[in-house]
C-alpha angles and dihedrals in degrees: 000000000000121000093242093051092047091050091052092051092050092049091048093050091048089051092050091050092049091047092051091052091050091046091052091052092047092046092053099041105030110017093039096226121180108279092240093053093046090048093050092052093048093045090049090054092047090049092054090047092049092051091051092048090051090049091052092049091050096045097040102040118008099037095042092050091047092050090047091053091047091052090051092050092048092047092049090049092050093046091051092054098043115108138176128031133330125199113253098175137352088231127041094202111107094359104173097214090060088074102039089101091058091056094052126085102204120100115258142151116259125187121188126182133172145121096281104343105161095069089053092048090049092051094048093046092051091049087057088051091236099138108256142305095270095053093045092049089048092051093050092046088055086055088059099259126157110221122189120182127184127181138159123295109236091217096053092106090235101089096093092051094045092048090050091052089051091051094242136113119266093239090055091058090044088055090052090051092048090051092049091049089049090052088053087057090051090051090052092051090049095053101030097095096024120117103233128185115264092247094054118105137177124189126171118183142174120230128202092193121110106270103228096170144007113243141193130168132175135158093290108038150001114227124192130188123190126216114234130193115272092001126111108242096237091054093061124090128278115229127193123214105233100193134043095244093056092044090051093054091060094038091054090050090053092047093050092054091042091054094056098039131105118259123237103164124017138166114225107234092205102047097025089228126132117239129200127201097231093168092058091042093057093043091053091048089057090046089055090059085083089066107030141016124268093252091059091047092052090050092052099037114044120210092013120160110216091171120201094313114144111230094224093054092046090052089056095043113113115243088236090069090057090049088049091054091054090049090053090053090051091050092049091064102260108146106243094164117038123197112301098204097100095035097066097048113139094211 
């Protein structure tokens, strides 16, 4: 039965009930009916009115509350059985929820992974007029946060392929990587002499593994973005893991790559001091001379030591020589891979 038809029937019944009550009163006072007849007519009208009032109470209060409770139970049941990913946004670029953790003040663990993610974080933070990445990371570390960042190693040998898949030139991606590495240096300078809580931790690392997806997890959500052919990473969709099992799949992938990556910035768990891999930093700066001039590198990477290297000779230097230099540093005793025990915590 349609809502309009049911409403008409209710109005008609209410009118009949009211008319019966009036007729009973008229019959008793004016028409001088027998008292029993007048009483029956009035009681009939009151009965119809009472039934309608009861119907209104049931429909308007009891039934609506019951349906509301049923909807909540059904929704909770569906939510508890949903698994996989749900689309948060058709584009990851500028996604507001990426930066919710920065606006909070409670300690939490934050993991961020991407191809060259720090330069994008820096850009988005500045657009929100919230100082810069280094100052925001410092503030959250003072709150007791653990922040782990992983992005692509410029010497992996994969940058040209990855850039091609993104539809951009190799030197553009190298510039993004140089900027992200320079931001890591700024973060180190911001926290170097800062008294941080014992539970705070900051680790920034470079991974040579193929970056299949961008990743961020904090206390509230796990967000994943997939890289698609001929599509800039930030233009692809952002997906949220809606159950713990799905979130754990992506978290474990991040942790595996994090555990076998090369450290750039690390906080010593024993001394509580931040450490920066200056040797690697300077080597990468010289490596970037193949793709940009020294002035650009110094703008992107503060405090860099390019030495007396001639740009033309660096451009012609085989990548194997750079890899050999890193190997010599490792053999000389410089710690290129600090203890992993605190880095892979699932807190």
